[in-house]
KEMI-250078 format. One record per atom (N, C-alpha, C, O): residue in one letter; x, z, y. Coordinates in steps of 0.001 Angstrom, whole numbers, padded with zeros to 6 digits, always signed. Layout:
<bavos>
AXZY ...
</bavos>
This chain:
<bavos>
M+012374+083865+083807 M+012439+084526+082524 M+012572+083474+081435 M+011851+082475+081433 L+013483+083699+080525 L+013699+082825+079384 L+013618+083678+078134 L+014279+084711+078033 R+012818+083248+077195 R+012629+084023+075965 R+012615+083079+074777 R+011888+082086+074762 S+013428+083402+073784 S+013366+082644+072535 S+012117+083059+071790 S+011822+084248+071664 L+011398+082095+071306 L+010219+082365+070500 L+010672+082441+069047 L+011171+081462+068492 R+010500+083580+068452 R+010891+083759+067051 R+009725+083333+066174 R+008570+083347+066598 N+010042+082962+064973 N+009014+082654+063979 N+008167+081432+064323 N+006973+081391+064025 I+008791+080441+064949 I+008184+079126+065113 I+008896+078240+064095 I+010105+078024+064187 F+008148+077735+063137 F+008753+077038+062014 F+008303+075587+061923 F+007132+075261+062118 F+009267+074730+061622 F+009029+073311+061399 F+009766+072923+060119 F+010852+073437+059854 P+009193+072029+059329 P+009960+071490+058202 P+011199+070758+058732 P+011202+070265+059860 S+012228+070694+057921 S+013464+070028+058316 S+013187+068600+058776 S+012509+067826+058101 K+013735+068280+059949 K+013641+066935+060547 K+012214+066506+060865 K+011940+065311+060975 Q+011300+067465+061014 Q+009908+067167+061338 Q+009460+068003+062530 Q+010137+068949+062934 F+008309+067637+063085 F+007805+068354+064259 F+006396+068898+064066 F+005757+069306+065036 V+005904+068913+062840 V+004598+069501+062543 V+004796+071000+062347 V+005617+071422+061532 L+004048+071796+063090 L+004175+073252+062975 L+003756+073726+061589 L+002737+073291+061051 E+004548+074614+061024 E+004171+075209+059751 E+003151+076314+060006 E+003195+076963+061052 P+002228+076539+059061 P+001205+077576+059238 P+001779+078966+059545 P+001130+079763+060222 A+002968+079258+059063 A+003587+080565+059320 A+003889+080790+060801 A+004187+081914+061204 S+003817+079743+061610 S+004064+079853+063054 S+002871+080430+063809 S+003015+080847+064958 A+001712+080459+063190 A+000471+080826+063883 A+000530+082210+064515 A+000038+082393+065629 A+001116+083186+063838 A+001136+084553+064386 A+001881+084598+065717 A+001385+085174+066685 E+003060+083998+065772 E+003836+083989+067016 E+003124+083175+068093 E+003075+083581+069254 L+002580+082038+067708 L+001881+081195+068677 L+000628+081880+069211 L+000316+081750+070394 N-000080+082594+068375 N-001272+083308+068837 N-000907+084441+069790 N-001660+084728+070721 R+000241+085092+069570 R+000717+086101+070532 R+001015+085439+071871 R+000729+086003+072927 L+001589+084245+071823 L+001899+083517+073054 L+000621+083099+073768 L+000549+083183+074994 V-000381+082655+073032 V-001679+082305+073628 V-002249+083526+074347 V-002691+083422+075491 A-002240+084677+073684 A-002775+085899+074291 A-002001+086257+075557 A-002603+086627+076564 F-000680+086150+075517 F+000147+086449+076683 F-000206+085530+077850 F-000345+085981+078986 L-000348+084245+077561 L-000660+083294+078626 L-002081+083477+079167 L-002327+083230+080347 K-002998+083900+078332 K-004353+084176+078815 K-004369+085424+079689 K-005116+085485+080665 E-003554+086418+079350 E-003468+087643+080157 E-002759+087396+081481 E-002961+088139+082440 N-001944+086376+081540 N-001159+086043+082729 N-001525+084629+083168 N-000719+083702+083089 A-002750+084495+083629 A-003366+083192+083857 A-002755+082381+084994 A-003120+081218+085169 T-001849+082946+085765 T-001233+082170+086848 T+000117+081587+086455 T+000692+080801+087209 L+000622+081952+085310 L+001936+081472+084892 L+001902+080002+084487 L+000976+079539+083819 Q+002931+079288+084907 Q+003199+077959+084384 Q+004496+078085+083600 Q+005443+078728+084054 V+004537+077471+082425 V+005689+077660+081548 V+006227+076341+081033 V+005517+075341+080930 E+007499+076379+080717 E+008139+075289+080007 E+008403+075760+078586 E+008966+076835+078375 I+008003+074969+077630 I+008356+075191+076238 I+009502+074232+075956 I+009341+073014+076034 S+010653+074789+075629 S+011813+073939+075400 S+012220+073961+073941 S+012241+075006+073292 G+012539+072784+073447 G+012998+072620+072078 G+014488+072346+072057 G+015013+071625+072907 H+015171+072932+071069 H+016614+072793+070937 H+016959+072522+069475 H+016242+072947+068569 T+018056+071816+069258 T+018511+071519+067905 T+019981+071898+067759 T+020657+072227+068734 D+020456+071845+066517 D+021891+071950+066277 D+022498+070561+066491 D+021837+069669+067023 N+023741+070379+066083 N+024391+069092+066336 N+024415+068181+065108 N+025153+067196+065081 V+023618+068503+064101 V+023553+067648+062915 V+022640+066467+063222 V+021502+066653+063655 G+023134+065260+063001 G+022366+064064+063331 G+022820+063488+064654 G+023695+064035+065326 S+022213+062380+065013 S+022616+061708+066254 S+022043+062426+067472 S+021025+063113+067391 D+022718+062249+068591 D+022245+062839+069852 D+020820+062379+070156 D+019967+063183+070532 A+020573+061085+069992 A+019255+060517+070320 A+018176+061082+069408 A+017090+061429+069873 A+018464+061176+068120 A+017477+061711+067180 A+017193+063182+067469 A+016044+063619+067399 N+018232+063942+067792 N+018039+065360+068106 N+017240+065542+069394 N+016394+066433+069480 L+017498+064718+070376 L+016744+064802+071625 L+015269+064498+071379 L+014395+065205+071880 Q+014995+063453+070613 Q+013616+063095+070310 Q+012927+064184+069495 Q+011786+064541+069787 L+013601+064716+068479 L+013015+065763+067650 L+012715+067008+068477 L+011652+067611+068326 S+013639+067396+069344 S+013411+068594+070158 S+012229+068401+071105 S+011465+069338+071333 Q+012071+067201+071656 Q+010932+066916+072541 Q+009626+066967+071754 Q+008637+067532+072221 Q+009624+066382+070573 Q+008411+066385+069747 Q+008029+067805+069323 Q+006846+068140+069276 R+009014+068627+069018 R+008725+070006+068626 R+008176+070804+069808 R+007229+071574+069650 A+008761+070625+070979 A+008252+071312+072174 A+006813+070870+072446 A+005963+071687+072800 K+006549+069583+072281 K+005189+069072+072499 K+004222+069631+071461 K+003071+069913+071794 S+004649+069796+070237 S+003781+070388+069212 S+003342+071789+069617 S+002191+072172+069403 V+004262+072552+070203 V+003922+073904+070645 V+002960+073851+071830 V+001971+074583+071852 T+003240+072991+072820 T+002328+072919+073966 T+000957+072401+073549 T-000058+072832+074095 D+000917+071484+072590 D-000368+071003+072081 D-001152+072150+071437 D-002359+072270+071647 Y-000483+072977+070668 Y-001137+074130+070036 Y-001720+075057+071115 Y-002865+075498+071014 L-000924+075340+072135 L-001392+076231+073203 L-002609+075637+073903 L-003576+076349+074174 A-002571+074343+074197 A-003702+073682+074859 A-004941+073710+073974 A-006053+073924+074458 E-004749+073494+072685 E-005878+073524+071745 E-006498+074919+071633 E-007634+075067+071182 H-005745+075934+072045 H-006232+077312+071977 H-006553+077889+073357 H-006520+079102+073564 G-006863+076988+074294 G-007441+077432+075555 G-006513+077556+076746 G-006949+077991+077811 I-005255+077191+076605 I-004352+077242+077752 I-004377+075866+078426 I-004077+074860+077784 P-004730+075817+079708 P-004795+074517+080387 P-003469+073765+080325 P-002410+074330+080601 A-003537+072502+079964 A-002337+071677+079851 A-001563+071621+081169 A-000349+071422+081164 S-002249+071794+082284 S-001586+071763+083589 S-000601+072918+083772 S+000248+072879+084662 R-000716+073941+082931 R+000196+075093+083004 R+001381+074958+082058 R+002243+075835+082014 L+001429+073874+081307 L+002412+073725+080235 L+003291+072507+080448 L+002811+071442+080837 K+004570+072671+080193 K+005517+071562+080240 K+006344+071625+078954 K+006891+072674+078615 A+006431+070514+078250 A+007271+070409+077056 A+008555+069689+077429 A+008524+068628+078052 K+009682+070270+077045 K+010974+069655+077368 K+011908+069808+076178 K+012150+070917+075701 G+012423+068695+075709 G+013408+068707+074633 G+014805+068584+075190 G+015076+067737+076040 Y+015689+069430+074709 Y+017080+069413+075149 Y+018038+068965+074049 Y+019243+068863+074275 G+017503+068698+072862 G+018362+068283+071766 G+019438+069312+071495 G+019160+070506+071382 E+020658+068843+071394 E+021790+069723+071071 E+022606+070095+072307 E+023718+070608+072180 T+022063+069841+073509 T+022850+069977+074744 T+023027+071408+075239 T+023865+071652+076107 K+022256+072367+074706 K+022336+073742+075214 K+022468+074740+074059 K+021591+075578+073848 P+023574+074639+073315 P+023735+075573+072202 P+023929+077008+072698 P+024473+077238+073778 I+023474+077959+071893 I+023696+079373+072209 I+024694+079993+071234 I+025055+081163+071364 D+025134+079206+070265 D+026091+079666+069268 D+026909+078454+068830 D+026626+077323+069226 S+027903+078700+068026 S+028748+077633+067517 S+027981+076783+066508 S+027177+077303+065734 N+028227+075498+066518 N+027650+074613+065511 N+028585+074451+064313 N+028396+073552+063494 D+029591+075321+064211 D+030580+075238+063139 D+030177+076017+061891 D+030842+075910+060860 T+029097+076799+061965 T+028655+077583+060808 T+027158+077401+060614 T+026447+077026+061546 D+026683+077665+059408 D+025246+077601+059138 D+024484+078579+060024 D+023415+078254+060540 T+025033+079767+060199 T+024376+080784+061030 T+024277+080320+062481 T+023231+080469+063112 G+025345+079768+063001 G+025343+079275+064374 G+024369+078125+064565 G+023631+078080+065549 R+024372+077193+063614 R+023433+076064+063711 R+021988+076560+063661 R+021127+076039+064370 A+021721+077560+062829 A+020365+078124+062749 A+019959+078736+064086 A+018805+078606+064495 Q+020884+079398+064771 Q+020587+079983+066085 Q+020283+078890+067117 Q+019453+079078+068006 N+020950+077774+066988 N+020771+076684+067955 N+019461+075932+067754 N+018966+075300+068687 R+018897+075989+066562 R+017591+075366+066300 R+016529+076376+066718 R+016182+077279+065957 R+016019+076212+067934 R+015120+077230+068471 R+014118+076623+069439 R+014268+075492+069900 T+013093+077412+069730 T+012088+077078+070731 T+012100+078206+071748 T+012116+079380+071376 E+012094+077863+073021 E+012135+078880+074077 E+010972+078717+075043 E+010409+077635+075206 L+010638+079826+075671 L+009616+079872+076717 L+010320+080225+078018 L+011060+081206+078089 K+010084+079418+079045 K+010628+079699+080372 K+009494+079690+081374 K+008719+078736+081434 I+009396+080742+082155 I+008395+080775+083226 I+008939+079944+084376 I+010027+080208+084887 I+008172+078937+084778 I+008643+078055+085847 I+007894+078278+087157 I+008352+077837+088211 S+006740+078960+087103 S+006001+079254+088316 S+005049+080419+088069 S+004437+080529+087006 L+004937+081282+089069 L+003985+082396+089000 L+002694+082076+089726 L+001701+082784+089557 Q+002688+081041+090519 Q+001579+080606+091368 Q+001034+081751+092120 Q+000090+081588+092893 
</bavos>
């Protein structure tokens, strides 16, 4: 299962979660607590603005920020994997503002049901 997490916000070119992200993240915490055998990957994605290396690093840092939040709220770190993909897996065109906005996303993937 792959699901885009909506309403996860970061300031431009930063990886610190904005307070407005708490509602979505708290729903994710509740989901993971209700499904205590799931292991998940939190993946970070960017648009193609900036260098490949910078986008890869930013996406990894953003994914880690989300997994850190989950761990701080009671989800065992052993169930969480942070993976940054940078600009390598676009879901829309990077030729428009709308497309680039779609490509800047955080996703949840179930990697094991145990």
